[in-house]
SETOR-717548 format. One line per field, with one value per residue (C-alpha): x, y, z; residue in three letters; residue number from 1. Coordinates in pm, whole numbers, plus 32768, in hexadecimal, padded with zeros to 4 digits. Layout:
X X_... $
Y Y_... $
Z Z_... $
tise ALA_... $
drennu NUM_... $
This chain:
X C04F_C1BE_C26D_C39A_C4B3_C562_C435_C3D2_C4E0_C466_C40F_C2B1_C210_C1BE_C0AA_C027_BF5B_BEBA_BE80_BDBA_BCEF_BCAF_BC46_BB3C_BABB_BABB_B9B4_B8BF_B90A_B87B_B71E_B759_B80F_B777_B8BF_B81B_B75E_B895_B95B_B84A_B85D_B9D8_B9E9_B8B5_B8FA_BA64_BAE0_BC18_BD4C_BD4A_BE54_BDDE_BEEA_BECD_BDB9_BDA6_BCCF_BC2C_BADD_BAD1_BAF9_B98D_B920_B9EC_B906_B914_B9AB_BAF5_BBCF_BCDA_BD2F_BE94_BE74_BFAA_BFB7_C0F7_C072_C08D_BF54_BE7A_BF15_BEAC_BD4A_BD4B_BDB2_BC84_BB9E_BC31_BBC2_BA57_BA6A_B9A4_BAC9_BC33_BCF4_BE68_BEEC_C05A_C138_C1D7_C1FE_C139_C281_C30E_C1F0_C26E_C1C2_C21A_C1EC_C0B1_C014_BEC7_BD85_BD38_BDD0_BCF9_BD66_BC88_BCED_BE5E_BF00_BEDC_BFD5_C0DB_C238_C267_C127_C1D4_C29F_C16D_C0A4_C1CB_C1AD_C036_C079_C189_C0B5_BF87_BF66_BF44_BDDD_BDB0_BCE8_BD1A_BBF2_BC2F_BB81_BC59_BC3D_BD05_BD0B_BBBA_BAD7_BB10_BC46_BC28_BBF9_BD21_BDFB_BD8A_BDE0_BF3D_BF7D_BF18_BFF2_C121_C0E6_C02A_BF4D_C040_C0C6_BF69_BECF_BFC9_C07B_BF3A_BF3F_BE0A_BE6F_BEE3_BE3A_BDFC_BD67_BE90_BF7F_BED6_BEE7_C057_C0A4_C037_BEEE_BDBD_BCA6_BB50_BA0E_BA31_B95E_B9A2_B8E6_B8EC_B8DE_B807_B716_B637_B703_B823_B940_BA7F_BBE4_BBCB_BA6C_BACB_BAD6_BAE3_BA67_BAB9_BB74_BCB8_BD6E_BECC_BEE1_BEEA_C032_C0D9 $
Y 74B7_7452_7365_7287_730B_71B7_7121_724B_7215_70C4_70CF_70B5_6F74_6FA4_6EDB_6FE2_6EFA_6E3F_6F84_7018_6ED7_6EC4_702F_6FF6_6EA4_6EE0_6FF2_6F0D_6DF2_6EC3_6E6D_6D47_6C74_6D11_6DA8_6EE9_6E2C_6D69_6EAC_6F38_6E08_6E12_6F77_6F8C_6FFD_7066_7181_7254_724A_714A_70DE_7038_6F64_6F4A_704A_701B_7128_7187_70D8_70A6_7216_727C_7167_71C0_721E_7378_72DF_72B7_73E8_73A8_72AB_727E_71C4_7112_70CC_7070_7077_71DC_71DC_7148_723A_7363_72DB_72A6_7411_747E_739A_7424_7583_750F_743F_74AB_745E_74D8_73EE_7412_7343_72E1_7213_70EA_6F71_6E8A_6DEB_6F39_701C_7184_71CC_71BC_7087_7062_7194_7108_7087_6FAE_6F25_6EE2_6DD2_6DC8_6CDD_6D20_6BE9_6B35_6C1F_6C80_6BF2_6B71_6B27_6AD7_6C19_6CE7_6C59_6C98_6E03_6DFA_6D7F_6E84_6FB3_6F47_6FB3_6E8E_6E19_6EC1_6E0B_6D93_6D95_6CB1_6C5C_6B75_6A6C_692B_67B3_670A_6613_64A3_63E8_6446_65B9_65C0_6515_661D_6735_66A9_6673_67D6_685E_67A7_681A_6943_69D4_6AB1_6B4E_6B94_6C08_6CF9_6BFB_6B5C_69F3_6919_6804_68C2_6885_69D8_694C_6866_6985_6A6A_695A_6913_6A86_6A70_6B24_6AA8_6A43_6AC9_6A7B_6A41_69AE_691C_6998_696A_6A80_6A97_6A0A_6979_6910_6835_67EC_687A_6854_69AC_6979_68EE_6A06_6A3C_6B67_6B98_6C31_6BEB_6C98_6CE3_6C43_6D3A_6CB2_6C87 $
Z 35FE_3626_3535_3570_3497_347F_33CA_32F6_31EF_316D_2FFD_2F6C_2EF0_2D81_2CDA_2BE5_2B04_2C24_2CE4_2BC2_2BA1_2D18_2D2A_2C21_2C95_2E0C_2DF6_2D41_2E33_2F50_2ED8_2DEC_2EF2_3027_309D_3115_3223_3286_32AE_338B_3471_346E_34F2_35D1_3734_3705_37E3_3810_3731_3618_3522_33E1_333D_31C4_3191_3017_2F77_30C0_30A7_3221_3273_324D_333C_346E_3591_362E_3769_36AC_36EF_35E4_34D6_3459_330E_328C_3116_3058_2EF2_2E64_2D89_2E9A_2F90_2EBB_2EA7_3020_3051_2F88_3050_3194_3135_313E_327C_33AD_3498_3476_338E_3346_3223_324B_3163_320D_321C_32FF_336B_33E7_3450_346C_35B8_3727_37FE_38CE_382D_37B3_3849_3719_35DA_34A7_33B3_3280_3165_31A2_323A_30ED_3049_314C_3111_3275_3335_347F_3478_3418_353A_3620_35BB_35FB_375B_378F_3733_3803_396C_3A5F_3A47_38F4_37ED_368A_359E_3476_3331_325F_3154_314D_3147_312E_3080_3047_2FDC_2E6C_2EBA_2FA6_2EA3_2DA8_2E9C_2EDF_2D6C_2D15_2E2F_2DA6_2C40_2BAF_2CC0_2D86_2C45_2BBF_2D08_2D9E_2E79_2EFD_2F79_2F8E_307D_31B1_3300_33A8_34E9_3523_34D7_35D5_36DC_3690_36BD_3829_37F9_38B6_37C9_381B_3761_35EC_34D9_3385_3256_30DF_2FDF_2F1C_301B_2F0C_2DE4_2D73_2E65_2DD5_2E5B_2F00_2F8F_30E5_31E5_335C_3423_3590_36B3_3769_3888_38FC_3A55_3B76_3BF1_3AA0 $
tise UNK_UNK_UNK_UNK_UNK_UNK_UNK_UNK_UNK_UNK_UNK_UNK_UNK_UNK_UNK_UNK_UNK_UNK_UNK_UNK_UNK_UNK_UNK_UNK_UNK_UNK_UNK_UNK_UNK_UNK_UNK_UNK_UNK_UNK_UNK_UNK_UNK_UNK_UNK_UNK_UNK_UNK_UNK_UNK_UNK_UNK_UNK_UNK_UNK_UNK_UNK_UNK_UNK_UNK_UNK_UNK_UNK_UNK_UNK_UNK_UNK_UNK_UNK_UNK_UNK_UNK_UNK_UNK_UNK_UNK_UNK_UNK_UNK_UNK_UNK_UNK_UNK_UNK_UNK_UNK_UNK_UNK_UNK_UNK_UNK_UNK_UNK_UNK_UNK_UNK_UNK_UNK_UNK_UNK_UNK_UNK_UNK_UNK_UNK_UNK_UNK_UNK_UNK_UNK_UNK_UNK_UNK_UNK_UNK_UNK_UNK_UNK_UNK_UNK_UNK_UNK_UNK_UNK_UNK_UNK_UNK_UNK_UNK_UNK_UNK_UNK_UNK_UNK_UNK_UNK_UNK_UNK_UNK_UNK_UNK_UNK_UNK_UNK_UNK_UNK_UNK_UNK_UNK_UNK_UNK_UNK_UNK_UNK_UNK_UNK_UNK_UNK_UNK_UNK_UNK_UNK_UNK_UNK_UNK_UNK_UNK_UNK_UNK_UNK_UNK_UNK_UNK_UNK_UNK_UNK_UNK_UNK_UNK_UNK_UNK_UNK_UNK_UNK_UNK_UNK_UNK_UNK_UNK_UNK_UNK_UNK_UNK_UNK_UNK_UNK_UNK_UNK_UNK_UNK_UNK_UNK_UNK_UNK_UNK_UNK_UNK_UNK_UNK_UNK_UNK_UNK_UNK_UNK_UNK_UNK_UNK_UNK_UNK_UNK_UNK_UNK_UNK_UNK_UNK_UNK_UNK_UNK_UNK_UNK $
drennu 1_2_3_4_5_6_7_8_9_10_11_12_13_14_15_16_17_18_19_20_21_22_23_24_25_26_27_28_29_30_31_32_33_34_35_36_37_38_39_40_41_42_43_44_45_46_47_48_49_50_51_52_53_54_55_56_57_58_59_60_61_62_63_64_65_66_67_68_69_70_71_72_73_74_75_76_77_78_79_80_81_82_83_84_85_86_87_88_89_90_91_92_93_94_95_96_97_98_99_100_101_102_103_104_105_106_107_108_109_110_111_112_113_114_115_116_117_118_119_120_121_122_123_124_125_126_127_128_129_130_131_132_133_134_135_136_137_138_139_140_141_142_143_144_145_146_147_148_149_150_151_152_153_154_155_156_157_158_159_160_161_162_163_164_165_166_167_168_169_170_171_172_173_174_175_176_177_178_179_180_181_182_183_184_185_186_187_188_189_190_191_192_193_194_195_196_197_198_199_200_201_202_203_204_205_206_207_208_209_210_211_212_213_214_215_216_217_218_219_220_221_222_223_224 $
């Protein structure tokens, strides 16, 4: 695995309070919210070299199929990165955890068969730049697997999402935003949208501002 030296020097993203909270709650959400099944669908059928952007505490690692030859997992938050390193030791495929920012991925261009985006576009500083990096590191024809939350619900819910984004939510939730549109962002980045579906988490329960999710596939065009 070769890293780009010009990107490797970017500093970490520090959200220590949120990182501790996320590390505790995310494990329970695997069963309580049904995230374990969603992760399985997200990663099914992947092959070759994969880069996972915003790996968090590594909950995807155990679900990569044996057809994946290598996973490079990018995580900027130091506490979550340490937890991801521990999860990588128990993965059934080779996983290398690397600090880095989504907007400047420390890897070579065209080096990966697939990019995995799992609840990360809500919190990156610059969505367009991050998706430009996704396109850069994919080989032509390579695929993006995405599972993201964002804008959804009726008028009142969307107003609530926008209000929270402008006030307390990003500070409380590690830079997360509720009202972004991941499908539109992927399309604007020049990626070809494949099949995707919307879902709400929890599936049976109250609709919360972070409940509106999308799961799907996109591709880097062969000629682009």
